N, C-alpha and C positions, 0 to 999 in steps of 0.2 A: 225655548226651554219651557217644558210643561211642569207646572207646579200645582199639585193637589192641595187644596185648602186644608184638608184634614191633616196633612203632613205639616203644612205651614203653621198650623195652630199649636204644634208642639213647641215652637220656638218664639212665638209672639202672639199676644192676645189680639184677636180680631174684634175691634170695638166699633167698627163702622160697617154700613152695608157694603157688600162685596162690589157693587157697581161703583160706589164712591172710591173704594180702594183701587179698583182698576183704573179709574180716571186719574187719581193722584199718581199712580205709577207711570201712566202714559205721559202725563205732564212733566214728570221728573226725568223723562228720557228712557223709560222702559215701556214700550208700547205693548199693551195687552191686545193682541190681535184677535183673540177669541176667548169667550167664557164658555167652557164646555161643562155641561151638567150631566154627569154620568148617572144613568138610571132614570132619566126623564121619561123614557118610554116603558118603564116597568110598572105601570099603574095596576096591572092585573097579574103581577108575579109576587108570590109570597114565599116565606120560608116553610118548608115541610120536612117531616121526619119519617123515614121509611120504617113501617111497622112490620111488613112482611114482603117477601118476594116469592111469588108463586110462578110455576111454569105455565107457559101459554099452551093450551090444549091442542092447538093446530100448527104450532111452529116451534122447532127446536131452539132457534136462536132468539126468540122473543120471550120476555117475561112479563108478569103482571104484578108490579109493585103496588102496595097499598100504603098511602101516606096519611099521616096525622097532620091536619092543617089548622089545628087549634079548635075551631068551632065545628069542624066536620072532618070526614075522611073521604079520600078519593082513590080509586083504582084506575090505573092507566096502562096502556101497552107501551113497552119500552124495549129497545134493542141494544142498549148500552151494556157492556160487560162488567162494569165496576160497581153495580148496586150492592150495598151491604145494609143489612138490618141495623137500624140505629143511626145511620148517616143522615145528616141534615142537608137538604138539597133545595135548589130553586124550583118552585112549581108554578106553571103558567096556566091560568084559567082560559077557557074559550073566549076569544075576542082579544087576547093579548097580541101585541105586535112584536114578532120575533124575526130574526134573520134566518133564512133557510140555510141549513148547514151544507147543502150541495150547490145551490145556485148563488148564494151570497145576497139574495134579494130580500127586502123586507116584506114579510107576509103576515096576514091576520090569521091567527090560529082558529081553526074550525073543527067541529066534532067529526070524528072519523071512525069507521069500522075497519079494523085491521085483522085480517084472517078470521073474520067472524066474531070478533070481540069489540064492543063499543069502547071508545077511548075519548073522554071529554076532558081534555087538558093534557099536559105533558111535563115531564121533568126535563131540565134544560142543561145544555153544555155552555161553556164560556163563549163559544162562537155564536150560538143562538141568541145570547144576551148582548152580543156586541162588545164583550170584554177583551177577547183575544181571538186568535185563529184556532184554538184548541177545539177539536170536535170528536176526539177519540172516545171520550167518556163523559158521563154526567159530572157537572161541577159539584164538588163536595165542599160544604160550608163549615166553618169552625164550630166546635161544640157549643160555644156560647150564643149561637144565633137563636133568637127567641122564635118558637114555633108560631106560625100564623102572622108574623110581622111582615108588612110589605117589604120586599127586598130593597126598594129604593130607600126606605128609612134605615135599614140595617147597613147597607154597604154603598149607597149612593154617595156621590161626592161632586164637588165643583172644582174644575181645573182651569187655572189661568195659563193660556198659551202666550208667552212673553217673548218679544224680540229683544235679544241682548246685543248691545253694540260691541264691536270688537275690542274696545279698550276696557270693558268691564268684565274681565274673566272671573272676577270674584263673585259675580252674580249668576254664573252658570252653576248655581247650587241653591238648594232650598234655604240653607242658612243665610246665604248672601241676599236672597230676596227678602227673607225675614228681617234682616238688618235695615233694608230700605223701607219696608212697611213700617217698622218700628219708628224710624226717623220721621216718616211722613205723617204718622198718626200720633206722635208724641208718646210712644210706648217704649219699653225696654225689652230687649231679647232675653230669653232665659234658656241658656244652653247648659244642660246638666253635665256634671263631671263624668268622665268615663272611668269605670272601676271594673277590674276583673282579677281573678286569682292567678298567680304565677306559681304553679306546682311542679314544673319540670326543672331540669338541670339548667345551669347557667348558659345563656345563649352564646356568650363570647367564647365558650369552649367548644361550641358546636358549629360555628360558621365564622369565616374571616371575610372582611370586605376590603377591597383595594380600589381606589379611584385613580385611574391614570390619566383622565381627561377632565380635570376640575373646571375648565372653562365651559365644558358641555354638560357637566353634572356637578353642580355645587353642593348637592346633598343626596345621600342615599341611606335609607334606614330599612331595617327588616325586623320581623318577629317570627317566631317558630311555634307552630301548634302541632302536637303529635296526637296520634290515636283519634284522628278525626273520622267521622262517618259522613260520607257524601250521600246526601238524600235530598228529598224535595223540601223547598222552603215552606215556612208556615204561610197561611193565606194572607196575613196582614202585609208581609213583605211582597208577596206576589201581586196583591191588589195595588200597592203603591207603585211598584215597577210598571205594571200595566197602565196605570193612570198617567205615569210620566212618559209613556211611549216606549218602554223596554220590555222584552219578552223574558219571562222567568225561565231559568235553565235548571239549576240545582242550588243548594244552599251556599256552596262556595262561590260560584259565579254571581249569584244574586247578591251576596254580601258585598263583593267588590263593586258591583254596579250600584247598589243601594248607597254605599258610602260615597262613591263618586258623585252621585246626584245630591247627596246630603251636604257634603263638605266642599265639593268642587275639585277634589284631589283624586286623580286616577290612581289605581293600584294594580298590581299584578301578582299572581300566585305561581309559585314553582313547586313541583314535586321534589321535596327535599332529598329524597333518596336517589334522585337522578342527577344531582349536582355532584360532579366528579371532584374529588379532592376537598370537598366541603369548603370551597372558596369561591367568592364572587369577585370578578374583576370587571370594572366599568372602564371601557377603553374605546378608542376609535376603531372602526372596522378597517380591514386591509382592502386595498383595491382588488376587486373580483372575488372577495371572500363569499363563499356560498352559505346559505342557511335555509333549512326547510322550516317554514312557519306553520302555525296552527291550522291553517287552511290547506295543508299538504302541498303547497307550492314551493318550489325551490327558487330562491331569490338571490340575485347577485348584488353585493354591497360595494360601496366605495369608501374612501378615506374621509369623506365628509359626513359619514353617518356614525352613530354611536351604538355600540352593542353592549349587552350584558353577557359576560362569558364566565366559564369556569376554566381551569388550567388547560383543558383539552380543546376548547373552542367555544364559539358563540352559542348561547342558549336563548337569546331574545334580542329583538331589535328594540332598543330603548324607546319607550314612550309610544310605540307603534303596534307591535305584535310580538307575542311570545314564540318560542321555537318548539317544534314538535318533540325535540329530544328532552325537554323538561316539562312536558305537558302533564297537567293534572287529569287523571282518569278516575273511573268509578272504583278502581282498586287502590287509589292513593290514600295513605293514612297520615302522612306528615307533610304539612304545608309550610313553605317559607313565603311569608307575605312581604311584598316590596312596596314602599312608598318613597318616591324620589322627586327631585327637582331637576328638570332637563332644560337645556337651552332652547328657547322658542324657535329661533331660526333653524337650528339643526333638525328639530322635529318636523317643522314645516317642509324643509328640503327633503327629508327622508320619506315622509308620507306622500309627498307629491311625486317624487321620482319613482317610488315603488308602487304607487297607485293603491294605497291602503288608507282610505279615510276612515276615521272612527271618532267616537265621542271623546275618548282619551286623547287622541292626537289633536283634536280641535281645542281642547282645554290647554294642553301644553303649549301649542303654537301661539296662543293668545297671551301667554305669560303669567301663569298663576304664581302666587307667592310661595317661596320655598319654605316659609314658616307653616304652611298648611300640612306638610307631610306627617309630622309626628302625631298631631291630633287625629287625623284621618286614620293613620295606622293603628292607633290605640282603639278607635271606635270599631274598625273592621275586626281587630283581634277579639274584642269583647263579644261582638255578634257571632263570630265564627265559633268561639268557645261555647257560647250559649246554644247555638243551633246545631253544631257538629259534635258536641260532647267531648272535645279534645282537651288536652292539658297544655298550658302555655309555658314555654321556657322562661326562666327568670331573666328579666332585663330586655333591653332593646339595643341592638347594634345600630348606632346612628353616626354616620361619618358626615360631619358638617364643619369643614375647616374654616370657612369664612362666613360669619353670621351676617344676616341682612340688617342694616342700620338705616332707619328712616331719618332723613335730615329735617330739622325744624325749618319752617317757612314763616316769615313775618308778613302779616297782612294788616293794612291800615284801612280806616273808614274811607279816606280820600281815594285810595286805589280802587275800592269797590265802587264808589260813586262814579269815578272816572270811566270805569269799564261798563257798568250797568246803566248809569244815568239815573239812579235812584239812591236816595239817602238811606243807609242801613245803620241802625244803632249798633254800638259795640256789643250790647247784649244779644241782639239778633244774630250778629255774626258768630259770636262765641257759642250761643245755644245751638245754632244750626250745625256747626261743626262737631260739637259735643254729641249731638244726637246720632251723628254718623260714626262715632267712635274715635274722633280725633282727640289727642291730648292737648289741652289749651292752657296757655299761660298768658296773663294779661300784662301789658306794658304799663309802667308807672304813669305814662302820659295820658292814659285812658283813651287813646285813639288808635291803639294797635293791639293785635294779639299775635302770639307765636304759636303756630299749630304744628303738631307732629302727627303724620298720618298713621293709622293703625296698620298692622303688618299685612293685612289682606288688600290694602289699597296701593298696589304697585303702580297704578296709573297716575298718582299724584306726585308731582315733582317741582312745580313752579307756582308762583303766586296766582296766576290766572286759573289754575286748577282749583284752588281754594275758592276763588270768586264764583266759579261755576257751581261748586257745591252749595254755597250760600244761596245763590239764585234758585237752585233746584229745590232745596228744602223749603225756603220761604214761599216759592211758587213763581214760575215765570209769568203766570197770568196776573200776578200782582204788580208787575212792573208797569207803571202808568205810561200813557202816550203823552209825550211832551214835545214842545217845539224846540228846535235848536236855538240856543241862546245867543250864539255868535254868528256872524256872517259866514256863509259857506266859502271856504277858500277856493280860489281858482287853481287849476292845475294844468300846466302846459307840459305835454309829453316831451321827454328828452329828444333831441334831434335824431338819434339813432333809432328810436322807436317810431318816429314819424317816417324815417326812411324805410324801416321794416314794413310799415303799413303800405307805403307806396309800392314797394317791391312785391308784396303779396298781391296787391290789386293788379299790378301789371302782369305777373305770372299767371294769375287766374284768367286774365284777359287773353293770354296766349294759348289758353286751353289746358294748362296744367291744373291738377287737383291738389289742394293743400291737405296735408295730413298733420295731425298733432299727436305726438307720442310722449311716452314717459321720459322724464329727465334723469331717471335712475336706470342703471344697467348692471350687468355682471362682468367680472373679469374675463370670462370666456368670450363674451360678445366683443369686448374691447380687443382681444387678441385676434378675433376673426377678420377684422377690417384691413389687415395687412398681411403680406406674405411672411412676415416675421413676427414673433411675439412682441407686444407693445413694450418698447425698451425704456421709455421715460417714466419709471415707476414713481419718481418723486412728484410728477405733475398730476398724478391721479388723486382724487379726493374720495376717501372712503367714508361711507355713512356710518355713524357711530351706533345707530340702532336701526338697521335696515328692516323693512317689513318682511322681505323674503331674501333668500340667497341670490335670486335673480335681479335684485335691486340693491346691490351692495355698494356700488360706486356711482358717483355723479358722472354723467356722460361727458367724455372729452371730445366727442364728435357726434354729428348727426347721422353719419353714414350707416352705422349698424342698424339704426331704427328704420331707415328707408329700405335697406336690403332685407330686413325682416318683413317689412310691409310687402315688398315684392314677392318674397317666398310665400307669405300667407295668401296673397291675392291669387297666386298661381294655382292654388288648390281649387279655386272656384271658376276661374275664367282664363282664357289664353290670348286675349286681344292685346292691343297696345296699352302700355301703362306710362303715364307721364305725371309724376308726382313731385312735390317739393315740400320742404318744411323750413320755416324761418323761426329759429328759437335759440335758446341759450345753450352754450357748452361751458364746462366748468374746468378750470385749470388751476392747479396749486402752484404757488410761488414760495420758495423757501425763505425769501427775504421780505415777505409781506403777506397781505391778505389774499385769499384765493380770488381768482378773476372769473366773473361771469361775462362771457363774450357772446354777443349776438352774431349768429352765423346763418347763412343760407345754404341749403343743400338740395339738389334736385336729382332725380333719377328717371331715365328714359329707357324703355325696353319694349320688345315685341314689335308688332306690326305698326308701321307709321301710316301707310296707305293701303286700304283694302283693294283686292281685285275688283275691277268694274268693267263696263262695256268699252271704256275708252283707254284701257291699258291694264297692265299687271300691277299689282300692289308691290310694296317694298318693305323691307325691315328697317327699323331705326338704325342709325349709325352715329359715329362720332360727330359728324357735322350737324346733326339735329341738336345735340347738346350744345355745340359751339354756337349754333344759330340762336338758341334761346339767350345765351349770354350776350352775344353781339346785339341782338334786338333790345334786350334789357338796358344795356349800357347806352345804346343810341337814344332810347327814350329818356334816359337820365342826363343826356348831353355829355357823355364821357367817351373819349376815344382811347382804345386799348390796343396793345400789341400782344402777340401770342408767341411764346418761345417754348422750346422743349422743356417738359417738367421732369421732376425726379421723385415722384410720389410712389412709395413702395406698395401702395394698395392698388395702383393702376398699372395697366399694360405699359411696359417700358417704351415702346415705340408708338403708342397711340394715346398720348397725353400732351397737354400744353398748359403752361402757366399763363395766367392772365396778368399782364403788366400794364400799369398806368403810371406815367411819369417815372418810369424806371423802378417802380415798387410792385412787388407781387401782391395782388389782392384776391387771387383765387386760382382754381385749378379746374381743368376739364379733362376727361379721359374715359377710356374703356376700363371697366373694373377688371382687375387681374383674374384670370381663370381660376387660380387656386383660392382666391377670396370667394368667388362665386360658389365654388365647390363646398366651402365651409358652411354656406347658407343653403345648400341643396338646391342651387339655381343652375339649370342646365341650358342657359341661353345667354347671349351677350347682353350686357347692361352698360349704360353710359351715364356718367355722373358728372355733375358740376357743383362746385363749392365756392362760395364767396364770403370773405371776411367783411361784414357790414360796417364796422367802425372804420376799417381801412378804406372802404368804398365811400363812406361819408365824407372823408377829408376832401375828396374830389368833387363832391356835389355842393360843397359850401363855397367854392370859388366863384367870384363874380364873373358872369359871362358877358363878353362884349359882342354886341350884335352889329353886323355890318349890313349896308344896303345891298340889295340884289345886284349882281354884276350887270354892267351896262354894255360890256363888249363880249363878242362871241368867243366860244372856246374852240380849241383845236384838239382833235383826238388822234393819237398815234398808237399803233400796236408794235410790240417788241418781243421777239422770241429769243431766249438766251440758252446757251449750252453751259451748264455749270456742273461742278462736282456733285456727286450724290450726297455729300455731307452738308452742302449749302442749304440753308433753310429760307423759307419765304420772308421771315422777318428781317434777315440781313439785307435782302434786296430792297424791301420797302423802306428801310431806314436810309439807304443811300439815295433812293429816288426822292424821298421827302426832304432831303437836304437842298433841293433846288426850288427856289421860291415860286417859279412860274408853274410848277406842277401842283395842281389843286386836288387831283384824285388819282389813285392808282388801284387797279383791280386785276387779280389773276384770273385768267379764263381757260388755261390749259396746262396740264402736267403730262409729260410723256417720257417714257424710257423704253427703248426697244432697238430694233435692227438699225434704224436710221440715226441712232445716237451712239457715239463711241462707248465702249465698256467703262463702267465707273462714272458715267455722266448721266444727266437728265436734262430735259428741255422744259423750261418754264416760260409761259407766254403771258404778257401783261398788256393791259390797255391803260395808257397814260392820257390824262386830260390836262391840257395847258390852257392857262387863261391869265390875262393881265388886268389889273384893276383900273388902268388909266388909258389903254389904247388897244386897238385890234392888233393881234400878233400876226407877223408875217411868217411865211415858210422859212425864210432865212433865220429868223430868231429861234423858231422851234427846232430847226435842224441843228443849230449851234448847241442848244441845250441838250438835245438828244445825243450828240457826239460827246459832249462832256460827261454825260451819264455813262455812256458805253466805256469811255476811257477809265472812269472810276471803277466800274465793274471789273474791267480787265486787270487793273492794278490791285484792287483789294480782294477780289474773289476769284481771279483767273478765269472770268467768264468771257465768252465770245458770242457774237451775234449768229444766230442760226440762219443758214442760207435758205 
């Protein structure tokens, strides 16, 4: 936000050096990034008045203007077409540093002979002075410019370039900064009343306003000015706009921009004659509704956007850009001025999706007060009536069904000390808040105040906000350094957090990369992670004041974030990706508080092994994800079983639930192709997910350690013919029911010509061992036979020949 000091002085007395004020603003949270001194290079530029304009004897397109410089006269060669006798213009002496109008470089002005005529000096354009990019003609100064006065003394200025934090939308204005300067320097702001004559017919008989979406537009107000003349703005408005970083256009556009910078309230103007039915309807857009905007682009809207329309269709995208069908042109004579309050999230969503950033959009999406609208509208109406010569209709149509009410907040001295660590007197607290415009009532106990925020401070809602304001005004630098008066309490992390740290360390050791993503997401993202829309609406937690529409819900899963990370990374590289996140998911329970549950989620995709001299590379597969979980659980001393899963977001036949002691603690599987398509991913991806609190239950069990076996083991292989529906887990559970079997591993799966239709062959390696003697073949054969009989009885399995 660029704030010219000359403009700031209209609203607050500047009683301290500018460097001191810049320091105070910075310490109060408004960093002054730069102090720009306009005119610092104009030491050889003065105000001159054109006395005569003679033709150049050797060039038809050049003239020889003679200028009165106060103490002398000068004649120079000039090619500008707009020289008029009596005009006051900037004149640069030889040696002045000016910007070359063609190259844009800073050059020192030297004497020159142009088509045979000596020219010692020059009259200047705005571009040559560094004011703007205008180079078509010489800059014409106001009539009150004193002849011979250094230009820097007449129109030089100092500009603060201030960084405004997102929560302080009220300070995206000159008046907002004036309030801060007043509070920090002990002054009062002086904002004059807005007065103008209403000579036209009653406005309520000339326009009707209807708000059909009050949640997106809580206030909408208009005025009407007829018989307006669209012309160039006076120099004082142009100079202030240029100093603030905006390009002057004409009096109408300049007035709306000027008031936006002054009050912080964006405005929009319509050609009144182009509004069909003389009725404004504020409504949600329809899906796929088209509109041609002021930049002549046709844009497609959706139902999440707000439009201003007449009975025939949209005439503006609310808070973002006007429509070409209601555009003000040089032939416009009747102006309908709009000042409204729009929902911040809706404006952010619309501006982002349509790709139309603007100063107005930026202010709306930060959440300006709806109370600003009327004052800004009156100010713009006043200026336009003065500069455009129009007549103002009687009254203002202001639709404001639900007025903003600031709730009082109680603040005690003890609360301030507890938060800041410094004792503040009640007078310090009350005076600081009063300087900022708060309404203060003192409690009878003389230890508390009750503060009500002024209408422009929409960012103040809790006690801690008041404490921040007190600390800012008194000065953060005045908070003393003190030793902690009590012992620092020790803090042991909860067991699930310790497990999370251990899991993170192990997975990083396995070669996976940890990612950290936002805990908030959108409904669209939640729906993407499954083949069906997310059904359990009641379990979702909606943020009451989301930053953006893309962060409207607390995430119920980590999956969407990892899939988004995969899609994003694929824009830059196509190698193997092995990522994971350990973090919280949020689940609502109707019968209690929402649950924050620690979860682990990992994703594997792309190449697992590159091609090399010793063999071809291979792509990642289901067993890579399963191997990560198996190794992780092994490191944690946990034995798991894997059974078919039923997760709708994973491939139906390529997923497995992770079971420990009969309870599901996680899932592994290939992401369903339709889910991948929603994330624009065109390759297989494999996911694993573990419920860390459920896993924790099995890490807290006391482990019993046994001595190393003293007696040798016996290894036997067994190949079974089983039905195609029999799964590995069923076989393992039967085998592990025999105490002499200490290990079982599958080493072959086959289905083909040598196996009957509807059957498959599974081959296992069984390890037998006794803790107290060496096993004989007879003992092993007996157990082997018992296992086969149980297979045949329970699974219909036979031994493969």
